[in-house]
Short mmCIF file of the C-alpha atoms (twelve columns), coordinates in Angstrom:
data_MODEL
# 
_entry.id   MODEL 
# 
loop_
_atom_site.group_PDB 
_atom_site.id 
_atom_site.type_symbol 
_atom_site.label_atom_id 
_atom_site.label_alt_id 
_atom_site.label_comp_id 
_atom_site.label_asym_id 
_atom_site.label_seq_id 
_atom_site.Cartn_x 
_atom_site.Cartn_y 
_atom_site.Cartn_z 
_atom_site.pdbx_PDB_model_num 
ATOM 1   C CA . MET A 1   29.912  -9.381  25.205  1 
ATOM 2   C CA . SER A 2   30.574  -7.044  22.262  1 
ATOM 3   C CA . VAL A 3   28.199  -4.238  21.327  1 
ATOM 4   C CA . MET A 4   27.309  -6.019  18.086  1 
ATOM 5   C CA . THR A 5   26.464  -9.241  19.912  1 
ATOM 6   C CA . ARG A 6   24.347  -7.309  22.411  1 
ATOM 7   C CA . PHE A 7   22.540  -5.592  19.556  1 
ATOM 8   C CA . LEU A 8   21.806  -8.868  17.768  1 
ATOM 9   C CA . LEU A 9   20.650  -10.728 20.888  1 
ATOM 10  C CA . HIS A 10  18.901  -7.968  22.837  1 
ATOM 11  C CA . ASN A 11  17.734  -5.490  20.170  1 
ATOM 12  C CA . LEU A 12  17.276  -7.266  16.847  1 
ATOM 13  C CA . LEU A 13  15.990  -10.620 18.103  1 
ATOM 14  C CA . PRO A 14  13.440  -9.061  20.500  1 
ATOM 15  C CA . ALA A 15  12.363  -6.685  17.702  1 
ATOM 16  C CA . LEU A 16  11.552  -9.632  15.440  1 
ATOM 17  C CA . VAL A 17  9.689   -11.394 18.240  1 
ATOM 18  C CA . ALA A 18  7.707   -8.257  19.130  1 
ATOM 19  C CA . GLY A 19  6.769   -7.595  15.515  1 
ATOM 20  C CA . ALA A 20  5.767   -11.214 14.875  1 
ATOM 21  C CA . VAL A 21  3.586   -11.364 17.996  1 
ATOM 22  C CA . ALA A 22  1.901   -8.025  17.216  1 
ATOM 23  C CA . TRP A 23  1.410   -8.999  13.560  1 
ATOM 24  C CA . SER A 24  -0.208  -12.323 14.519  1 
ATOM 25  C CA . ALA A 25  -2.485  -10.707 17.103  1 
ATOM 26  C CA . ILE A 26  -3.635  -7.954  14.739  1 
ATOM 27  C CA . GLN A 27  -4.237  -10.378 11.878  1 
ATOM 28  C CA . ALA A 28  -6.316  -12.557 14.193  1 
ATOM 29  C CA . GLY A 29  -8.283  -9.498  15.363  1 
ATOM 30  C CA . ILE A 30  -8.924  -8.367  11.784  1 
ATOM 31  C CA . HIS A 31  -10.321 -11.754 10.790  1 
ATOM 32  C CA . LEU A 32  -12.309 -12.377 13.970  1 
ATOM 33  C CA . LEU A 33  -13.937 -8.933  13.913  1 
ATOM 34  C CA . GLY A 34  -14.536 -8.952  10.151  1 
ATOM 35  C CA . ILE A 35  -12.627 -5.782  9.243   1 
ATOM 36  C CA . HIS A 36  -12.664 -5.929  5.447   1 
ATOM 37  C CA . ARG A 37  -12.121 -2.319  4.399   1 
ATOM 38  C CA . GLY A 38  -8.661  -2.040  2.861   1 
ATOM 39  C CA . LYS A 39  -7.807  1.338   4.333   1 
ATOM 40  C CA . LEU A 40  -8.635  0.238   7.894   1 
ATOM 41  C CA . ARG A 41  -6.583  -2.931  7.543   1 
ATOM 42  C CA . LEU A 42  -3.628  -0.942  6.224   1 
ATOM 43  C CA . CYS A 43  -3.666  1.361   9.247   1 
ATOM 44  C CA . LEU A 44  -3.798  -1.553  11.688  1 
ATOM 45  C CA . LEU A 45  -0.992  -3.438  9.983   1 
ATOM 46  C CA . PHE A 46  1.452   -0.578  10.479  1 
ATOM 47  C CA . ALA A 47  1.414   -1.126  14.252  1 
ATOM 48  C CA . PRO A 48  3.685   -4.240  14.219  1 
ATOM 49  C CA . LEU A 49  6.385   -2.382  12.287  1 
ATOM 50  C CA . LEU A 50  6.228   0.552   14.696  1 
ATOM 51  C CA . LYS A 51  6.417   -1.768  17.689  1 
ATOM 52  C CA . SER A 52  9.297   -3.726  16.171  1 
ATOM 53  C CA . THR A 53  11.237  -0.536  15.394  1 
ATOM 54  C CA . LEU A 54  10.832  0.794   18.953  1 
ATOM 55  C CA . VAL A 55  12.183  -2.478  20.360  1 
ATOM 56  C CA . LEU A 56  15.028  -2.440  17.828  1 
ATOM 57  C CA . LEU A 57  16.005  1.024   19.079  1 
ATOM 58  C CA . GLY A 58  15.985  -0.161  22.689  1 
ATOM 59  C CA . ALA A 59  13.040  2.113   23.480  1 
ATOM 60  C CA . ALA A 60  10.397  -0.517  24.329  1 
ATOM 61  C CA . VAL A 61  9.962   -4.019  25.718  1 
ATOM 62  C CA . VAL A 62  8.583   -6.905  23.683  1 
ATOM 63  C CA . LEU A 63  5.492   -7.211  25.909  1 
ATOM 64  C CA . PRO A 64  4.628   -5.696  29.273  1 
ATOM 65  C CA . TRP A 65  4.141   -9.195  30.750  1 
ATOM 66  C CA . PRO A 66  5.585   -11.394 32.065  1 
ATOM 67  C CA . GLN A 67  7.503   -8.391  33.345  1 
ATOM 68  C CA . GLU A 68  10.502  -10.263 34.745  1 
ATOM 69  C CA . VAL A 69  11.322  -11.988 31.456  1 
ATOM 70  C CA . PHE A 70  10.966  -9.085  29.032  1 
ATOM 71  C CA . GLN A 71  12.319  -6.356  31.327  1 
ATOM 72  C CA . SER A 72  15.489  -8.399  31.822  1 
ATOM 73  C CA . TRP A 73  15.854  -8.788  28.049  1 
ATOM 74  C CA . HIS A 74  15.262  -5.063  27.553  1 
ATOM 75  C CA . GLN A 75  17.780  -3.989  30.215  1 
ATOM 76  C CA . GLN A 76  20.595  -5.754  28.356  1 
ATOM 77  C CA . ALA A 77  19.801  -4.056  25.037  1 
ATOM 78  C CA . VAL A 78  22.095  -1.497  23.473  1 
ATOM 79  C CA . PRO A 79  20.566  1.844   24.611  1 
ATOM 80  C CA . THR A 80  18.615  4.154   22.326  1 
ATOM 81  C CA . ARG A 81  21.238  6.912   22.482  1 
ATOM 82  C CA . THR A 82  23.732  4.519   20.865  1 
ATOM 83  C CA . VAL A 83  21.437  2.853   18.327  1 
ATOM 84  C CA . LEU A 84  19.377  5.859   17.182  1 
ATOM 85  C CA . PRO A 85  22.137  7.874   15.420  1 
ATOM 86  C CA . LEU A 86  23.260  4.829   13.419  1 
ATOM 87  C CA . PHE A 87  19.655  3.931   12.650  1 
ATOM 88  C CA . LEU A 88  18.954  7.442   11.347  1 
ATOM 89  C CA . LEU A 89  22.103  7.460   9.210   1 
ATOM 90  C CA . LEU A 90  21.280  4.098   7.660   1 
ATOM 91  C CA . THR A 91  17.648  5.058   7.129   1 
ATOM 92  C CA . GLY A 92  18.725  8.282   5.428   1 
ATOM 93  C CA . ALA A 93  21.057  6.362   3.123   1 
ATOM 94  C CA . VAL A 94  18.304  3.883   2.265   1 
ATOM 95  C CA . LEU A 95  15.797  6.639   1.525   1 
ATOM 96  C CA . ALA A 96  18.328  8.491   -0.629  1 
ATOM 97  C CA . ALA A 97  19.049  5.338   -2.620  1 
ATOM 98  C CA . ARG A 98  15.331  4.694   -3.064  1 
ATOM 99  C CA . ALA A 99  14.814  8.274   -4.241  1 
ATOM 100 C CA . LEU A 100 17.453  7.783   -6.934  1 
ATOM 101 C CA . LEU A 101 15.876  4.496   -8.014  1 
ATOM 102 C CA . ALA A 102 12.454  6.160   -8.075  1 
ATOM 103 C CA . ILE A 103 13.809  8.855   -10.396 1 
ATOM 104 C CA . ARG A 104 15.167  6.131   -12.669 1 
ATOM 105 C CA . SER A 105 11.803  4.318   -12.631 1 
ATOM 106 C CA . ARG A 106 10.029  7.581   -13.448 1 
ATOM 107 C CA . ARG A 107 12.255  8.159   -16.469 1 
ATOM 108 C CA . LEU A 108 11.672  4.607   -17.661 1 
ATOM 109 C CA . ALA A 109 7.909   4.936   -17.229 1 
ATOM 110 C CA . LEU A 110 7.736   8.235   -19.125 1 
ATOM 111 C CA . ASP A 111 10.199  7.289   -21.866 1 
ATOM 112 C CA . GLU A 112 8.484   7.621   -25.265 1 
ATOM 113 C CA . ALA A 113 5.086   8.288   -23.637 1 
ATOM 114 C CA . VAL A 114 2.924   10.800  -25.524 1 
ATOM 115 C CA . ALA A 115 -0.383  12.584  -25.106 1 
ATOM 116 C CA . PRO A 116 -3.492  10.622  -26.216 1 
ATOM 117 C CA . ALA A 117 -4.511  11.111  -29.834 1 
ATOM 118 C CA . GLY A 118 -6.749  9.341   -32.330 1 
ATOM 119 C CA . ALA A 119 -8.207  6.110   -30.921 1 
ATOM 120 C CA . THR A 120 -6.665  6.719   -27.502 1 
ATOM 121 C CA . LEU A 121 -8.699  9.913   -27.021 1 
ATOM 122 C CA . ARG A 122 -11.196 7.547   -25.351 1 
ATOM 123 C CA . LEU A 123 -8.853  7.730   -22.372 1 
ATOM 124 C CA . VAL A 124 -9.339  11.466  -22.030 1 
ATOM 125 C CA . ALA A 125 -13.128 11.089  -22.016 1 
ATOM 126 C CA . ALA A 126 -12.857 8.245   -19.489 1 
ATOM 127 C CA . LEU A 127 -10.698 10.364  -17.167 1 
ATOM 128 C CA . ASP A 128 -13.238 13.202  -17.475 1 
ATOM 129 C CA . ARG A 129 -15.972 10.817  -16.299 1 
ATOM 130 C CA . VAL A 130 -13.813 9.513   -13.448 1 
ATOM 131 C CA . MET A 131 -13.085 13.007  -12.149 1 
ATOM 132 C CA . ALA A 132 -16.792 13.860  -12.451 1 
ATOM 133 C CA . GLY A 133 -17.657 10.641  -10.587 1 
ATOM 134 C CA . TYR A 134 -15.168 11.548  -7.856  1 
ATOM 135 C CA . ARG A 135 -16.909 14.897  -7.351  1 
ATOM 136 C CA . ARG A 136 -20.422 13.441  -7.704  1 
ATOM 137 C CA . ASN A 137 -19.895 10.454  -5.377  1 
ATOM 138 C CA . ARG A 138 -18.169 12.333  -2.559  1 
ATOM 139 C CA . GLU A 139 -20.390 10.673  0.053   1 
ATOM 140 C CA . ALA A 140 -19.460 7.154   -1.093  1 
ATOM 141 C CA . VAL A 141 -15.807 8.137   -1.413  1 
ATOM 142 C CA . ALA A 142 -15.786 9.645   2.087   1 
ATOM 143 C CA . ALA A 143 -17.395 6.499   3.523   1 
ATOM 144 C CA . CYS A 144 -14.665 4.433   1.885   1 
ATOM 145 C CA . TRP A 145 -11.755 6.785   2.537   1 
ATOM 146 C CA . GLU A 146 -12.269 9.287   5.361   1 
ATOM 147 C CA . GLY A 147 -9.957  12.265  5.224   1 
ATOM 148 C CA . MET A 148 -9.013  11.661  1.594   1 
ATOM 149 C CA . PRO A 149 -7.251  14.759  0.193   1 
ATOM 150 C CA . ALA A 150 -8.769  16.568  -2.767  1 
ATOM 151 C CA . LEU A 151 -7.496  15.091  -6.018  1 
ATOM 152 C CA . GLU A 152 -6.277  17.191  -8.899  1 
ATOM 153 C CA . ARG A 153 -6.548  15.877  -12.435 1 
ATOM 154 C CA . PRO A 154 -3.284  14.075  -13.314 1 
ATOM 155 C CA . ARG A 155 -1.523  14.281  -16.657 1 
ATOM 156 C CA . LEU A 156 -2.478  11.434  -19.006 1 
ATOM 157 C CA . LEU A 157 -0.039  9.769   -21.427 1 
ATOM 158 C CA . VAL A 158 -0.026  6.640   -23.596 1 
ATOM 159 C CA . THR A 159 2.941   4.470   -24.475 1 
ATOM 160 C CA . ASP A 160 3.884   1.768   -26.962 1 
ATOM 161 C CA . ARG A 161 6.504   0.378   -24.600 1 
ATOM 162 C CA . PRO A 162 5.712   -3.081  -23.138 1 
ATOM 163 C CA . HIS A 163 4.353   -1.987  -19.767 1 
ATOM 164 C CA . HIS A 164 2.250   -4.829  -18.420 1 
ATOM 165 C CA . SER A 165 -0.454  -2.577  -16.918 1 
ATOM 166 C CA . PRO A 166 -1.414  1.079   -16.452 1 
ATOM 167 C CA . LEU A 167 0.707   2.851   -13.872 1 
ATOM 168 C CA . ILE A 168 0.868   6.183   -12.085 1 
ATOM 169 C CA . VAL A 169 4.023   8.217   -11.634 1 
ATOM 170 C CA . THR A 170 3.778   10.114  -8.351  1 
ATOM 171 C CA . GLN A 171 7.224   11.737  -8.352  1 
ATOM 172 C CA . GLY A 172 7.028   15.226  -9.839  1 
ATOM 173 C CA . GLU A 173 3.854   16.008  -11.758 1 
ATOM 174 C CA . PRO A 174 1.365   13.141  -11.163 1 
ATOM 175 C CA . THR A 175 1.044   11.245  -14.435 1 
ATOM 176 C CA . ILE A 176 -0.937  8.189   -15.532 1 
ATOM 177 C CA . VAL A 177 0.808   6.155   -18.240 1 
ATOM 178 C CA . PHE A 178 -1.480  3.775   -20.136 1 
ATOM 179 C CA . PRO A 179 -0.316  1.076   -22.602 1 
ATOM 180 C CA . ARG A 180 -1.764  1.942   -26.003 1 
ATOM 181 C CA . SER A 181 -2.658  -1.666  -26.823 1 
ATOM 182 C CA . LEU A 182 -4.600  -2.056  -23.566 1 
ATOM 183 C CA . VAL A 183 -6.841  0.907   -24.445 1 
ATOM 184 C CA . GLY A 184 -8.368  -1.061  -27.300 1 
ATOM 185 C CA . ALA A 185 -8.848  -4.139  -25.122 1 
ATOM 186 C CA . LEU A 186 -11.025 -2.353  -22.551 1 
ATOM 187 C CA . GLU A 187 -14.533 -0.921  -22.854 1 
ATOM 188 C CA . ASP A 188 -15.129 2.697   -21.848 1 
ATOM 189 C CA . ALA A 189 -16.507 1.774   -18.412 1 
ATOM 190 C CA . GLU A 190 -13.531 -0.527  -17.833 1 
ATOM 191 C CA . LEU A 191 -11.126 2.273   -18.725 1 
ATOM 192 C CA . GLN A 192 -12.786 4.346   -16.027 1 
ATOM 193 C CA . GLY A 193 -12.168 1.580   -13.486 1 
ATOM 194 C CA . ALA A 194 -8.499  1.339   -14.415 1 
ATOM 195 C CA . LEU A 195 -8.046  5.113   -14.199 1 
ATOM 196 C CA . GLY A 196 -9.921  5.203   -10.877 1 
ATOM 197 C CA . HIS A 197 -7.478  2.655   -9.465  1 
ATOM 198 C CA . GLU A 198 -4.498  4.746   -10.501 1 
ATOM 199 C CA . LEU A 199 -6.084  7.835   -8.915  1 
ATOM 200 C CA . ALA A 200 -6.453  5.821   -5.709  1 
ATOM 201 C CA . HIS A 201 -2.708  5.142   -5.714  1 
ATOM 202 C CA . LEU A 202 -2.162  8.861   -6.110  1 
ATOM 203 C CA . SER A 203 -4.369  9.622   -3.110  1 
ATOM 204 C CA . LEU A 204 -2.438  7.107   -1.010  1 
ATOM 205 C CA . ARG A 205 0.734   9.081   -1.558  1 
ATOM 206 C CA . GLN A 206 -0.618  12.597  -1.151  1 
ATOM 207 C CA . PRO A 207 0.303   12.668  2.283   1 
ATOM 208 C CA . LEU A 208 2.709   9.778   2.881   1 
ATOM 209 C CA . GLY A 209 0.937   8.388   5.915   1 
ATOM 210 C CA . CYS A 210 -0.515  5.173   7.198   1 
ATOM 211 C CA . TYR A 211 -2.378  4.482   3.940   1 
ATOM 212 C CA . THR A 212 0.643   3.465   1.849   1 
ATOM 213 C CA . SER A 213 3.092   0.591   1.995   1 
ATOM 214 C CA . GLU A 214 5.883   2.873   0.739   1 
ATOM 215 C CA . TRP A 215 7.268   3.382   4.246   1 
ATOM 216 C CA . VAL A 216 7.376   -0.369  4.843   1 
ATOM 217 C CA . ARG A 217 9.398   -1.047  1.708   1 
ATOM 218 C CA . ALA A 218 11.721  1.839   2.569   1 
ATOM 219 C CA . LEU A 219 12.603  0.275   5.948   1 
ATOM 220 C CA . VAL A 220 13.494  -3.185  4.646   1 
ATOM 221 C CA . ALA A 221 17.238  -2.503  4.934   1 
ATOM 222 C CA . VAL A 222 17.057  -1.291  8.550   1 
ATOM 223 C CA . ASN A 223 14.418  -3.613  10.003  1 
ATOM 224 C CA . PRO A 224 14.225  -7.195  8.690   1 
ATOM 225 C CA . LEU A 225 10.575  -7.463  9.734   1 
ATOM 226 C CA . ALA A 226 9.709   -4.858  7.102   1 
ATOM 227 C CA . GLY A 227 10.875  -7.291  4.433   1 
ATOM 228 C CA . LEU A 228 8.407   -9.893  5.679   1 
ATOM 229 C CA . MET A 229 5.594   -7.334  5.845   1 
ATOM 230 C CA . ALA A 230 6.144   -5.446  2.587   1 
ATOM 231 C CA . SER A 231 4.504   -7.958  0.255   1 
ATOM 232 C CA . HIS A 232 1.422   -8.355  2.437   1 
ATOM 233 C CA . MET A 233 1.095   -4.602  2.889   1 
ATOM 234 C CA . ARG A 234 1.217   -4.115  -0.875  1 
ATOM 235 C CA . ARG A 235 -1.620  -6.621  -1.258  1 
ATOM 236 C CA . GLU A 236 -3.709  -4.662  1.239   1 
ATOM 237 C CA . GLU A 237 -2.867  -1.451  -0.598  1 
ATOM 238 C CA . GLU A 238 -4.158  -2.886  -3.865  1 
ATOM 239 C CA . LYS A 239 -7.425  -3.884  -2.187  1 
ATOM 240 C CA . ALA A 240 -7.766  -0.412  -0.651  1 
ATOM 241 C CA . CYS A 241 -7.318  1.095   -4.126  1 
ATOM 242 C CA . ASP A 242 -9.955  -1.304  -5.490  1 
ATOM 243 C CA . ASP A 243 -12.374 -0.077  -2.810  1 
ATOM 244 C CA . LEU A 244 -11.834 3.557   -3.703  1 
ATOM 245 C CA . ALA A 245 -12.041 2.972   -7.474  1 
ATOM 246 C CA . VAL A 246 -15.389 1.213   -7.051  1 
ATOM 247 C CA . ALA A 247 -16.625 4.030   -4.786  1 
ATOM 248 C CA . ILE A 248 -15.786 6.510   -7.561  1 
ATOM 249 C CA . THR A 249 -17.176 4.522   -10.508 1 
ATOM 250 C CA . GLY A 250 -20.013 2.671   -8.744  1 
ATOM 251 C CA . HIS A 251 -19.749 -0.523  -10.859 1 
ATOM 252 C CA . PRO A 252 -17.938 -3.373  -9.042  1 
ATOM 253 C CA . ASP A 253 -18.891 -5.992  -11.660 1 
ATOM 254 C CA . VAL A 254 -17.442 -3.901  -14.499 1 
ATOM 255 C CA . TYR A 255 -14.345 -3.214  -12.418 1 
ATOM 256 C CA . ALA A 256 -13.856 -6.945  -11.755 1 
ATOM 257 C CA . GLY A 257 -14.095 -7.621  -15.488 1 
ATOM 258 C CA . MET A 258 -11.461 -4.952  -16.119 1 
ATOM 259 C CA . LEU A 259 -9.083  -6.684  -13.685 1 
ATOM 260 C CA . LEU A 260 -9.518  -10.003 -15.510 1 
ATOM 261 C CA . LYS A 261 -8.860  -8.431  -18.926 1 
ATOM 262 C CA . SER A 262 -5.858  -6.528  -17.548 1 
ATOM 263 C CA . TYR A 263 -4.437  -9.713  -16.058 1 
ATOM 264 C CA . ARG A 264 -4.691  -11.502 -19.416 1 
ATOM 265 C CA . PHE A 265 -3.012  -8.521  -21.062 1 
ATOM 266 C CA . ALA A 266 -0.200  -8.594  -18.495 1 
ATOM 267 C CA . ALA A 267 0.314   -12.340 -18.915 1 
ATOM 268 C CA . ALA A 268 0.613   -11.899 -22.667 1 
ATOM 269 C CA . HIS A 269 3.311   -9.269  -22.187 1 
ATOM 270 C CA . ARG A 270 5.355   -11.541 -19.897 1 
ATOM 271 C CA . TRP A 271 6.024   -8.763  -17.350 1 
ATOM 272 C CA . LEU A 272 8.865   -7.415  -19.483 1 
ATOM 273 C CA . LEU A 273 9.381   -4.192  -17.522 1 
ATOM 274 C CA . ALA A 274 7.727   -5.040  -14.206 1 
ATOM 275 C CA . GLY A 275 10.906  -5.584  -12.223 1 
ATOM 276 C CA . ARG A 276 12.437  -2.311  -13.425 1 
ATOM 277 C CA . LEU A 277 9.335   -0.297  -12.494 1 
ATOM 278 C CA . GLN A 278 9.096   -1.415  -8.873  1 
ATOM 279 C CA . PHE A 279 8.841   2.175   -7.563  1 
ATOM 280 C CA . VAL A 280 5.854   3.052   -9.769  1 
ATOM 281 C CA . PRO A 281 2.371   1.974   -8.533  1 
ATOM 282 C CA . GLN A 282 0.696   -0.333  -11.029 1 
ATOM 283 C CA . LEU A 283 -2.823  -1.639  -11.537 1 
ATOM 284 C CA . LEU A 284 -2.026  -5.283  -10.775 1 
ATOM 285 C CA . GLY A 285 0.610   -4.636  -8.119  1 
ATOM 286 C CA . VAL A 286 4.188   -5.920  -8.199  1 
ATOM 287 C CA . GLY A 287 4.843   -9.596  -8.797  1 
ATOM 288 C CA . ALA A 288 3.696   -12.222 -11.237 1 
ATOM 289 C CA . ARG A 289 0.739   -13.466 -9.125  1 
ATOM 290 C CA . PRO A 290 -1.389  -10.471 -8.109  1 
ATOM 291 C CA . MET A 291 -3.976  -12.389 -5.926  1 
ATOM 292 C CA . LEU A 292 -6.557  -11.796 -8.639  1 
ATOM 293 C CA . ALA A 293 -9.145  -14.272 -7.331  1 
ATOM 294 C CA . GLU A 294 -9.197  -12.660 -3.885  1 
ATOM 295 C CA . ARG A 295 -9.633  -9.166  -5.306  1 
ATOM 296 C CA . VAL A 296 -12.447 -10.205 -7.670  1 
ATOM 297 C CA . GLU A 297 -14.236 -12.160 -4.931  1 
ATOM 298 C CA . ARG A 298 -14.216 -9.072  -2.681  1 
ATOM 299 C CA . LEU A 299 -15.636 -6.920  -5.456  1 
ATOM 300 C CA . LEU A 300 -18.490 -9.284  -6.315  1 
ATOM 301 C CA . GLY A 301 -19.567 -9.980  -2.729  1 
ATOM 302 C CA . GLU A 302 -22.701 -8.585  -1.143  1 
ATOM 303 C CA . PRO A 303 -22.601 -4.771  -0.899  1 
ATOM 304 C CA . GLU A 304 -22.025 -3.443  2.604   1 
ATOM 305 C CA . ASP A 305 -24.869 -1.464  4.177   1 
ATOM 306 C CA . ALA A 306 -24.364 1.649   6.296   1 
ATOM 307 C CA . SER A 307 -24.867 -0.127  9.630   1 
ATOM 308 C CA . ALA A 308 -22.278 -2.789  8.758   1 
ATOM 309 C CA . ALA A 309 -19.793 -0.093  7.742   1 
ATOM 310 C CA . ALA A 310 -20.351 1.770   11.018  1 
ATOM 311 C CA . LEU A 311 -19.873 -1.455  12.998  1 
ATOM 312 C CA . GLU A 312 -16.674 -2.176  11.100  1 
ATOM 313 C CA . ARG A 313 -15.287 1.250   12.005  1 
ATOM 314 C CA . LEU A 314 -16.255 0.661   15.642  1 
ATOM 315 C CA . TRP A 315 -14.370 -2.653  15.683  1 
ATOM 316 C CA . PHE A 316 -11.419 -0.884  14.085  1 
ATOM 317 C CA . VAL A 317 -11.298 1.740   16.851  1 
ATOM 318 C CA . LEU A 318 -11.670 -0.871  19.595  1 
ATOM 319 C CA . LEU A 319 -8.962  -3.039  18.076  1 
ATOM 320 C CA . TRP A 320 -6.626  -0.027  17.868  1 
ATOM 321 C CA . ILE A 321 -7.266  0.708   21.552  1 
ATOM 322 C CA . GLY A 322 -6.510  -2.907  22.382  1 
ATOM 323 C CA . VAL A 323 -3.303  -2.863  20.329  1 
ATOM 324 C CA . VAL A 324 -2.073  0.282   22.094  1 
ATOM 325 C CA . ALA A 325 -2.987  -1.116  25.528  1 
ATOM 326 C CA . VAL A 326 -1.214  -4.424  24.948  1 
ATOM 327 C CA . PHE A 327 1.756   -3.612  22.723  1 
ATOM 328 C CA . PHE A 328 2.666   -0.012  23.482  1 
ATOM 329 C CA . ARG A 329 2.960   -0.115  27.263  1 
ATOM 330 C CA . GLY A 330 6.396   -0.064  28.846  1 
# 
């Protein structure tokens, strides 16, 4: 049997099985235990990709039981010392290519963007209120997003180019780019919600950790499971940003109305530049159907009390312990 055949049958195939099993188990746990907070769900959903990657590298078994079946499969895998150097080289090439594409997206996003003036000065006042709300509502923000790094005020620009929603450029100096025509379509409180969402995307990327789907999308070329996960992870990321924006602004109903108006605005612009700005976080996410109903329904549900939030965090910790005990042994 050739090395490539061994890799496909005893590294790649088990990696897909391990990731699919872990993904299904974690999704079931999330729904059964009622873990709704976007940040917590994001952290849990990174475990299947980690498990899948370890199996792909020949460093772990699919499951610790039944031992005879999965140990035999694992013993025939191409060893880690052979797979790891190639994996690192390919991952480096993928990350380099993504960095170049991100630079291109940044240039496209900032092209012809200018500082607010005239009617768009409302944006500056709205960002002032958002930053003040972030400082004033630290307790609510911390409850939503423990360990969130301190946010600095980003640069604010407006553009006449047909961007379908506000977006934040995180490469280089953090910059929010807002379509000029959307400014007039939103009330002042709604502008604050949109800016709060973009700040949430910025916080996700301040350290690149388990709160962003960026790592998942970066691994698509080296682990096929990442391609299946990337879209779902992005959806969870958008919901996590919704949670943080509402914690900052304190008005979920106004925020939900802003999403509806922004969706109508995006539909009218036909997503002209969406595909070319895939490396720039955007208010409605990437794709023509941004699960709007689900996001609005979450926002307008009953507010969560402190005891429910504490119980949710407890379930999160217990589920993480269970995931480690089941999927990261052997």
